[in-house]
C-alpha positions, 0 to 999 in steps of 0.5 A, spaced: 292 278 120 286 273 122 279 275 122 279 274 130 285 279 130 282 284 125 274 285 128 271 280 133 264 282 131 265 279 124 268 273 126 262 272 131 257 273 125 261 269 121 261 263 127 253 264 128 251 264 120 255 257 119 251 255 125 245 258 123 246 256 116 246 248 118 241 248 122 236 251 116 240 246 111 238 240 116 231 242 116 230 244 109 233 237 108 229 233 113 222 237 111 217 232 107 212 237 105 213 244 103 221 242 100 219 235 098 219 237 090 226 241 091 229 234 092 228 226 089 223 222 093 223 214 092 216 215 088 220 220 083 225 214 083 220 210 080 218 213 075 225 215 072 225 207 073 219 207 068 221 212 064 228 208 062 224 202 062 219 205 057 226 206 053 228 200 053 222 198 051 222 202 044 229 200 042 226 193 042 220 193 039 225 197 033 229 191 033 223 186 033 220 190 027 227 191 023 232 185 019 234 183 026 241 183 023 248 181 028 249 189 027 242 190 029 242 185 034 249 188 037 246 195 036 240 194 041 244 190 046 249 196 047 243 200 048 241 196 053 247 196 057 247 204 056 239 205 059 242 201 065 247 205 066 245 211 065 239 211 070 244 207 075 248 213 075 242 218 075 240 214 081 247 215 085 247 222 083 240 223 086 242 220 093 247 226 093 254 224 093 260 228 098 262 231 092 259 232 084 264 232 079 264 237 073 265 231 069 259 229 072 254 234 072 256 235 065 254 228 064 247 230 067 246 234 062 247 230 056 242 225 059 237 231 059 238 232 052 235 225 051 228 224 049 222 219 051 215 218 047 209 220 052 202 221 051 204 221 044 209 227 044 216 227 045 219 231 053 226 230 055 227 224 059 229 230 065 226 236 067 230 243 067 228 242 075 231 236 076 237 238 073 238 243 077 237 239 083 242 233 081 247 237 078 249 240 086 256 239 087 256 238 094 249 235 098 243 236 095 242 244 096 242 248 089 246 255 089 240 258 089 237 254 095 244 256 099 244 263 097 237 264 099 239 260 106 244 265 106 240 271 106 236 269 111 241 267 116 245 273 115 239 278 117 237 273 123 244 274 126 245 281 124 238 283 128 240 277 134 248 280 135 249 282 143 256 283 141 256 289 138 257 296 141 254 300 136 246 297 136 242 293 141 240 286 141 232 285 138 228 280 142 226 273 139 219 275 137 222 282 133 226 279 129 221 274 127 216 279 126 221 284 121 223 278 117 216 276 117 214 283 114 220 283 109 218 275 107 211 279 105 215 284 101 218 279 097 225 281 100 226 274 103 223 266 101 216 265 105 217 258 106 224 259 109 222 264 114 216 259 116 220 253 116 225 257 120 220 257 125 215 251 125 222 247 125 224 250 131 231 252 128 229 260 130 229 257 138 234 252 138 239 258 136 236 263 141 238 258 146 244 257 144 246 265 142 242 270 145 241 273 151 235 270 156 232 277 157 231 277 149 228 270 148 221 271 148 215 268 146 214 269 138 206 269 135 207 267 128 202 267 124 205 264 117 206 269 110 
């Protein structure tokens, strides 16, 4: 039995949630302030490329400090080629492909184990956060970010729905007030809630799905 046949309220809830989730995900991807650290920027790519130049320099220094035999020269050429291929792979991964395979995810984790000497100490070539963002299978949002979006959209839609006979839909200002209280208590992410308001996503969704009498002025002072 189809969802619509089983429960028209559930079907409507899912459709609206999906729409709101897409709006919010797009806002997060477009944000260049609060969420800039969730995604690679051009500057971070430059930093990563610089790290690989350091690795290549170290390999060349090791070669010139050796006997420079044919075997060691071959090893240097192989190492330099591998480093070039790795950084090209990571740059493509940063862009967020349509689908990032399990094989590619394992490769990123393997690359992350590589150590680099910076400021007299050794550290992984990729941080834990970088690995998490680079190993997203679809798009550029991590599983944690997607779950947080789902939490917000589920609550927002449930409070705003007007097609359920057992409850009355709330006004937009009431919805945001409830979400604000939940964010202050730590139940939902305060940054995503702020973006929901500042990006205009809540109003875009309201104009499409809420009844006109439920779209009122929202005074959102932040969390």
